[in-house]
C-alpha positions as CSV (number, residue, x, y, z in Angstrom):
1,M,-2.0,10.4,36.2
2,A,-1.6,7.7,33.5
3,D,-2.1,8.8,29.9
4,V,-5.4,7.7,28.4
5,A,-4.8,5.3,25.5
6,Q,-5.8,6.8,22.1
7,A,-6.9,5.5,18.8
8,A,-4.2,5.4,16.1
9,C,-3.9,5.6,12.4
10,R,-0.8,4.3,10.6
11,P,0.3,3.7,7.0
12,V,0.5,0.0,6.0
13,H,1.4,-1.8,2.8
14,I,-0.9,-4.7,1.8
15,Q,0.9,-6.5,-1.0
16,G,0.9,-3.9,-3.8
17,L,-1.4,-1.4,-2.1
18,D,-0.8,1.6,0.1
19,A,-3.3,1.6,2.9
20,L,-4.2,3.2,6.3
21,Q,-5.1,1.2,9.4
22,L,-7.3,2.7,12.1
23,S,-7.0,1.0,15.5
24,L,-8.5,1.3,18.9
25,P,-7.0,0.5,22.3
26,N,-9.4,-2.5,22.6
27,G,-7.8,-4.1,19.6
28,D,-10.5,-3.3,17.0
29,C,-9.1,-2.1,13.7
30,A,-10.0,-1.3,10.1
31,T,-7.8,-1.2,7.1
32,V,-8.6,1.0,4.1
33,A,-6.7,1.0,0.8
34,L,-6.2,4.3,-1.1
35,H,-7.0,2.4,-4.2
36,G,-10.7,2.7,-4.5
37,A,-11.1,3.9,-0.9
38,H,-11.6,0.2,-0.4
39,V,-12.1,-1.1,3.1
40,L,-10.1,-4.3,3.2
41,S,-10.6,-5.5,6.7
42,W,-12.6,-4.8,9.9
43,V,-11.5,-6.8,12.9
44,S,-13.7,-6.5,16.0
45,G,-13.6,-8.7,19.1
46,G,-10.6,-10.4,17.7
47,A,-12.4,-11.7,14.6
48,E,-12.5,-10.6,11.0
49,R,-15.9,-9.4,10.0
50,L,-15.4,-8.8,6.3
51,Y,-14.6,-11.3,3.6
52,L,-11.6,-10.5,1.4
53,S,-10.9,-13.1,-1.3
54,P,-7.5,-14.7,-0.9
55,L,-7.3,-14.5,-4.8
56,A,-8.1,-10.8,-4.9
57,T,-6.0,-8.5,-7.1
58,L,-4.1,-6.3,-4.7
59,D,-1.7,-4.5,-7.0
60,G,-3.9,-1.5,-7.9
61,S,-4.5,-2.7,-11.4
62,A,-8.1,-3.9,-11.0
63,A,-11.1,-3.9,-8.7
64,I,-10.7,-5.8,-5.4
65,R,-12.8,-8.8,-4.7
66,G,-14.2,-8.5,-1.2
67,G,-14.1,-6.0,1.6
68,V,-16.2,-3.0,0.8
69,P,-15.9,-1.7,-2.7
70,V,-17.4,1.8,-3.5
71,C,-19.6,1.7,-6.5
72,F,-19.9,5.2,-8.1
73,P,-21.2,6.7,-10.4
74,Q,-22.9,3.6,-11.7
75,F,-24.3,0.4,-10.1
76,N,-23.3,-2.8,-11.8
77,Q,-23.7,-2.6,-15.6
78,R,-26.8,-0.3,-15.6
79,G,-25.2,2.3,-17.8
80,G,-22.4,2.9,-20.2
81,L,-19.5,3.0,-17.8
82,V,-17.2,0.2,-16.5
83,K,-19.0,-2.2,-14.2
84,H,-19.8,-0.5,-10.9
85,G,-18.2,2.7,-12.1
86,F,-14.7,4.0,-11.9
87,A,-14.4,5.0,-8.3
88,R,-13.2,1.6,-7.1
89,L,-10.5,1.6,-9.7
90,L,-8.8,5.0,-8.9
91,A,-6.5,6.3,-6.2
92,W,-8.1,8.4,-3.5
93,T,-6.5,10.9,-1.1
94,A,-6.9,10.8,2.7
95,D,-7.5,13.7,5.1
96,E,-5.9,13.8,8.5
97,P,-7.6,11.3,10.8
98,Y,-9.7,12.3,13.8
99,L,-8.6,10.2,16.8
100,E,-10.1,9.9,20.2
101,S,-9.8,7.3,23.0
102,D,-12.7,5.2,21.8
103,R,-13.1,6.0,18.1
104,A,-11.2,6.9,14.9
105,R,-12.5,8.6,11.8
106,L,-10.9,8.9,8.4
107,T,-12.2,10.6,5.3
108,L,-10.9,9.7,1.8
109,R,-11.6,11.9,-1.3
110,L,-11.9,11.5,-5.1
111,R,-12.2,14.5,-7.4
112,A,-12.9,14.8,-11.1
113,S,-9.8,14.4,-13.3
114,E,-9.0,14.1,-16.9
115,R,-9.4,10.3,-16.5
116,T,-12.9,10.5,-15.1
117,R,-14.0,13.3,-17.5
118,S,-13.0,11.0,-20.4
119,Q,-15.7,8.5,-19.2
120,W,-18.2,10.8,-17.4
121,P,-18.1,14.5,-18.3
122,H,-19.0,16.0,-14.9
123,E,-17.2,17.8,-12.0
124,F,-17.6,16.2,-8.6
125,E,-16.0,15.3,-5.3
126,V,-16.8,11.9,-3.7
127,T,-15.9,11.2,-0.1
128,L,-15.9,8.0,2.0
129,T,-15.8,8.5,5.7
130,V,-14.8,5.5,7.8
131,E,-15.6,5.6,11.5
132,L,-14.4,2.9,13.8
133,S,-15.8,2.5,17.3
134,A,-15.7,-0.4,19.8
135,G,-17.7,-3.1,18.1
136,G,-18.8,-0.8,15.2
137,L,-17.9,0.3,11.7
138,A,-19.8,3.2,10.0
139,L,-19.2,4.0,6.3
140,T,-20.6,7.3,4.9
141,L,-20.5,8.0,1.1
142,G,-20.8,11.6,0.1
143,V,-21.2,13.1,-3.3
144,H,-20.8,16.8,-4.1
145,N,-21.5,18.5,-7.5
146,T,-18.7,20.9,-8.0
147,G,-19.6,21.8,-11.6
148,K,-22.0,24.0,-13.4
149,Q,-24.3,21.3,-14.7
150,S,-26.6,18.8,-13.0
151,F,-25.7,15.1,-13.0
152,A,-27.3,11.9,-11.9
153,F,-25.7,8.8,-10.5
154,T,-26.3,5.4,-8.9
155,G,-24.0,3.4,-6.6
156,A,-23.5,1.3,-3.5
157,L,-21.4,0.3,-0.6
158,H,-20.9,-3.3,-1.8
159,S,-20.1,-4.9,1.6
160,Y,-18.9,-8.5,1.7
161,F,-19.5,-9.9,5.2
162,R,-17.7,-13.0,6.4
163,V,-19.7,-16.0,7.4
164,L,-18.4,-19.3,8.6
165,D,-20.7,-21.3,6.3
166,I,-23.3,-19.7,4.0
167,H,-25.6,-22.7,4.4
168,A,-25.9,-22.0,8.2
169,A,-26.2,-18.2,7.8
170,H,-29.4,-16.2,7.7
171,L,-30.3,-12.6,7.3
172,D,-33.3,-11.2,9.1
173,G,-35.1,-7.9,8.6
174,L,-36.2,-8.0,5.0
175,A,-39.6,-9.2,3.9
176,E,-38.9,-12.6,5.3
177,P,-35.9,-14.4,6.9
178,L,-33.4,-15.1,4.2
179,H,-31.5,-18.4,3.9
180,I,-29.1,-18.7,0.9
181,H,-29.2,-21.9,-1.2
182,G,-27.3,-21.5,-4.4
183,E,-26.7,-18.3,-6.3
184,H,-28.6,-15.4,-5.0
185,D,-28.7,-11.9,-6.6
186,R,-31.6,-9.7,-5.6
187,V,-32.5,-6.1,-5.1
188,Y,-34.8,-5.4,-2.2
189,A,-36.6,-2.2,-1.2
190,A,-34.6,-0.9,1.7
191,A,-36.0,-2.0,5.0
192,S,-36.9,0.7,7.6
193,R,-35.5,-1.4,10.4
194,P,-32.0,-2.9,11.0
195,L,-31.0,-6.2,9.4
196,F,-29.4,-9.0,11.5
197,L,-26.8,-11.3,9.9
198,S,-26.2,-14.6,11.8
199,G,-23.6,-17.2,10.8
200,G,-20.4,-15.1,11.2
201,P,-18.0,-15.1,14.2
202,S,-21.0,-13.4,16.0
203,P,-24.2,-11.8,14.8
204,L,-24.0,-8.4,13.1
205,R,-26.6,-5.6,13.1
206,I,-26.6,-3.9,9.7
207,E,-28.3,-0.5,9.2
208,Q,-28.4,1.9,6.3
209,S,-29.6,5.5,6.2
210,P,-32.9,6.3,4.4
211,E,-31.1,8.0,1.6
212,W,-30.4,4.6,0.1
213,A,-33.5,3.2,-1.7
214,H,-32.3,-0.4,-1.9
215,T,-30.6,-3.3,-0.2
216,V,-28.8,-5.8,-2.5
217,V,-28.1,-9.3,-1.3
218,W,-25.6,-11.3,-3.3
219,N,-23.9,-14.6,-3.1
220,P,-22.4,-16.2,-6.3
221,G,-23.2,-19.8,-5.4
222,P,-20.9,-22.7,-6.3
223,T,-21.1,-22.5,-10.1
224,L,-20.3,-18.8,-10.5
225,S,-17.7,-18.9,-7.7
226,A,-15.8,-21.6,-9.6
227,A,-15.9,-19.5,-12.7
228,M,-14.5,-16.4,-11.1
229,A,-10.7,-16.1,-11.4
230,D,-10.4,-13.9,-8.2
231,L,-12.6,-16.1,-6.0
232,P,-11.8,-19.6,-4.7
233,D,-14.1,-22.3,-5.8
234,D,-15.5,-22.5,-2.3
235,G,-15.4,-18.7,-1.7
236,F,-19.2,-18.5,-1.8
237,R,-19.3,-20.5,1.4
238,H,-17.6,-17.8,3.4
239,M,-19.3,-14.5,2.3
240,L,-22.6,-12.7,1.9
241,C,-22.9,-9.3,0.3
242,V,-25.4,-7.0,2.0
243,E,-25.2,-3.8,0.1
244,A,-26.6,-0.3,0.8
245,A,-27.5,0.7,-2.7
246,Q,-29.2,3.0,-5.2
247,V,-29.9,0.8,-8.1
248,F,-33.0,1.8,-10.2
249,D,-33.7,5.5,-9.5
250,P,-30.6,7.7,-10.1
251,I,-30.0,10.5,-7.7
252,S,-29.8,13.9,-9.4
253,L,-27.6,16.7,-8.0
254,S,-27.9,20.3,-9.2
255,P,-24.7,22.5,-9.3
256,G,-23.4,22.9,-5.8
257,A,-25.7,20.3,-4.2
258,S,-24.5,17.4,-2.0
259,W,-25.8,14.0,-1.0
260,Q,-24.6,11.5,1.6
261,A,-25.8,8.1,2.9
262,S,-24.3,5.6,5.3
263,Q,-24.1,1.9,6.3
264,T,-23.5,1.1,9.9
265,C,-22.4,-2.3,11.2
266,T,-22.4,-3.3,14.9
267,V,-21.3,-6.6,16.5
268,T,-24.1,-7.9,18.7
């Protein structure tokens, strides 16, 4: 009897970054940097589904423009920490992967350290679980309070999706069909139904678990894109951020408590 092909996980080096690549026998793959537990790439059906800026800093010295940044414990500049929090700027550790014939799962972890305590005086463990299936990518962010005091946080899975031309793309499932014309930066109440993004290599179904209160949709538009050093002048044409987020109402965790929430993307 022939051996059944299995999913795989192998270390790769992306410019200056150590990363792990999950792959399936059908050719789908996802690449995750240890720096920031940052998903750099998701290829499904032979096409890249995420947008990673060709000018992104990939030496571990800064946040990465594109892919899926993890925002924790602060969303954007809504607090006293560095923009979007410190999690995307630090090295995470990876557990042993779970591999089957048709799926692969990898969990990365970030624990409190002297560096994090100097900015945010709390004990915690954050996990990002990346699960790759045929035509699908599921990301689950988990937060565990390992200390003796309660803390509150905000955050997001700041997903950059690849589109062929933003002017031909549209997002369905929010209050009304969304077409992007110029800079767009808006926080929406999370929809109870899936979102559908058209305009990429093929449509994507984007779902988020109800633990997220918000969905953020962002495109920098031509003026801001031209002003950003790590984004090409025309970068705005090829991306749309659809973020599962907690923006306005911080989540509070008592000692020993945990929280998790996910974003799941499926090629349709």
